[in-house]
N, C-alpha and C positions, 0 to 999 in steps of 0.2 A: 267682424263687422265693419271695422274701419276701412279696409280695402273696397268693399261693396259700396260704402258712402263716398269714398273718393271717385270710384269709377262712375257712379250715378251723377256726381256734381260735374265731372269731366264731360259726359254725354249730354247733359242738360245745357252746359255752357258752350261746348265747341262741337261743331260737325267735324267728322273724321277727315283730316286732309287726304287728298287723292294720292299724294306722293308718299304717304306713310304706309309701309307694308302692312297688310292685313293677314291675321292668321287664317281666316276663313277662305281667302283667295288661295294661299298656300295649301290649305288642307284639300280644297277642291282639286288642285292640281295633282297632289299626292295621290288621291283616289282615282284620278283619271289615268295616272301612269300605272297604278298597281292593278287596275281591273283586267287588262289584257293578260297579265302574268297569271292571275288566278284562274282565268277562263282557259288558259293553255294547260295549267297544272291539273285542274279537275274537269273531268268530262262532263259530270252532271252540273247543269246550270244552278240548281239550288244549293248544291254543296260548294260550288265556287262563290256564289253570292254570299253564303254563310260565313266561308272562310275569310273572305274580304272584310265582311262587316266586323267580325271578331278581331281581325288582325288591325283594322283601323282603330277600334275602340283601345286596344292595348297601346298601339302606337301613340295615340293622343294622350292617354293617361300618363304614360311614361315620359313623353316629350315635355308635357306641362309641368310634371314634378320635378324632372331633371333641370328644366330652365329655371324654375323657382329656386330649387336647391342651389344652383350655380350662383344666382344673385345673392342668396342668404350668406354665402361665404364672404361676400364683400361688405356684408353689414345688414343689420335688421331693417334699416330704412329701405335699402334697395329690394330686399325681399318683399316689403309691403308694396313697394311701387310696381314690382313685377306682377304680383297677384292683382293689384288694382288695373293694371293695363290689359291683362288677359280678360277680366270682367268688362272692362270698358269696350274692348273690341268686339265683344260677344252681344253687348246690349245695342239696341236700335231704337233710340227714342228721337233725337234730332235727324239721325240719318235716315228716317222714314221718308223725308221730303225727297231724297234721291230716288228712292223706289217710285214715288209717285211721279217724278219727272220722267224716269225711264219708262214708265207705263204710258205716259202722254205721247212719248216718242214712238212707242210701238203702235198704239191705236190710230194716230194721226187724225184723220178726219171722221173718227168713229162718232156714233150717235152720242150726244151730250149725256143722256141718262144712263147709258151704258158705261161711259167713262166714269161718271160719278159713282155709280154702283160699284164698279171695279176698285175704285180708289178707296171708298169706305171699306170694302171687303179687305184690302190690303192693311189699312190701319187697324182693323179689328184683329186680324190674324197676327200682325205685328205685336199688338198689345198682349195677345195670349202667349205666343211663342218667344218673341225676341225682347220682351220686358218681363212679363210674369214668370215664364219658365226659366230665363236667364237669372233673375234676381232670387227665385226659390232655390235653384240648384246651387247658386253662390253661397246662399245662406245655409243651405243643408251640408254642402260638401266641398265648397271652395271652388277655385278655377278649373281644377281637373274634371270634376263632375259636370261643370257648365260646358266644358269643351266636348265631352262625350255626348251630352244632349245636342250641342251643335252638330257634331259629326253625324249623328243619327237623322237629324233633320236634313242634312245634305244627302245622306245615302238613301233616304226613303224615296227620294225622286229618281234615283238610279237603280236601286237594288230592289230584290223581291221580298218575299214573305218575312225573313227574320229581321230586316231593317224596319219594315212596317210595323211588326209586332212590338219590337222594342221601343220604337219612337211612341207608338200608342200607350205603352206602360209609362214611359218617362213623361209623355205629355198629359196623362190623365189628371194628376193633381193640379198642375198649372192651369189646366182648361177649367177645372172647378173653382180654383181661386178667382180667375177671370170673371166667372159668372156672378160672383159676389161682389167683385170689384167694380164691375160697370154700374150696377144699381147705386152704389156708394158714390161713385164719380158723378152720375147723372144727377144725384141729389144735390151734391156740391156745386154743379154747374147749372142748376135750376132747369133741367131738361126733363124728359119723360120718366120719372122716377118709377111710378106705378107700373108702367109698361115695359120696364127694363128687367123685371124679375122673369127670367126665361131659364130654359134648360141647356142652352148653349151660348157661347160668347157672340156668335153671330147674330143670334135672335136677341140677345141682350142689347147689342148696339142697334139693330133695327128698331126694337122697342123704345130705347131711350131717344132715338132721332125720329121715330114715328114715320119710318118710310119702310118700303119693302126691299129687301135685299135678295140676291139669288138670281136665278135666270141666267142669261149668257154674260159671263164675266170673264176676264183675262187673269189667268194665274201663271206667274213666271213668263208671261209673254205668250202664252197659249190660251185659246179660247175653251172654255169649260162651261158646261151647263149645270148649275147647282140648283137644289131644290129651293123654292121660294120660301122665305121666312119673313115674318112681320106683316103688319097691316099698312096698306098703301094710303095713309091718312094724309101725307104730304108728298108732292112730287119732287123726286130727288134734284138738288141743285147744288151749286158750288158752296153755298152756306152750310150744307150737311157735311162737307168734307172738312170744313174748319171747326165745326162742332165736334166731329168725330176726333180730330186731332185734340181738341180740349179735352174730351173724354179720355183719351190715351194719356196725355200729360197728367190729368187728375188721377187716373188709376195707378200710374207709376208712383205718384207722390203718396197716395194712400197706403200703397203696399210697403213703401220705404218707411213710412211712420209705423205701420204694424210691425215691421221686422225690428226696428229700433227699439220699440216698446218690449217686445218679446225678449229681445237681447238684454235689455235692461234688467227686467224683472228676473230672467233666468240667472244672471249674474248676481244679483242682489240676494234672491232667495236660494 
């Protein structure tokens, strides 16, 4: 639990420096380099995609385990630091502002309401995958499991059926956790508590903010038309982006508190 707590405090306090190598960037480069090899090796696209996904999972697991083991030879303190840094690089709390700035650069002179909805969607998705998902798997299985989850998140955008199915399985519990976190966070932040009890994290955010999400939004820089969710009680504006960020921070703090409590009672009992 201590590496998770250290990683969380680091992510809350410091945005990731641009000059610091990020494992996610390296992993994306590895996948990009490996993909042509598997396409040449297997004629069937599905087989090639499945082989790539399974190979990346094995590579990620063994790499993370080996690096942490290597640091453990230098002392228990460095082992703990290595685990904390792996979790820190997987988390995205303060780092979400970088994603919002990138989106603004992509959209340029886009309609203001469209920009607001896209930014709130990014914050909601970030809360579910890059916070709830990362913290859950760090708590469940440590850094190696976290980076398998991150790898599947990258692969699902590039590969086919296996990556999508595995990510859906991995993301099922974090998504359900987020459905319960958002109402608790909305109550703590004095937002739309009753309206935030929904069946998806997107709808929970929409209900808490009392706006309608969906429609034409930008996902990874590409225009995507999503089903509408939530009631258009309020017209989306910049204040809703700030409120969504408050919900995100509150959700992360509540999840950390729950994890610390579970860890404490598990060890005591």
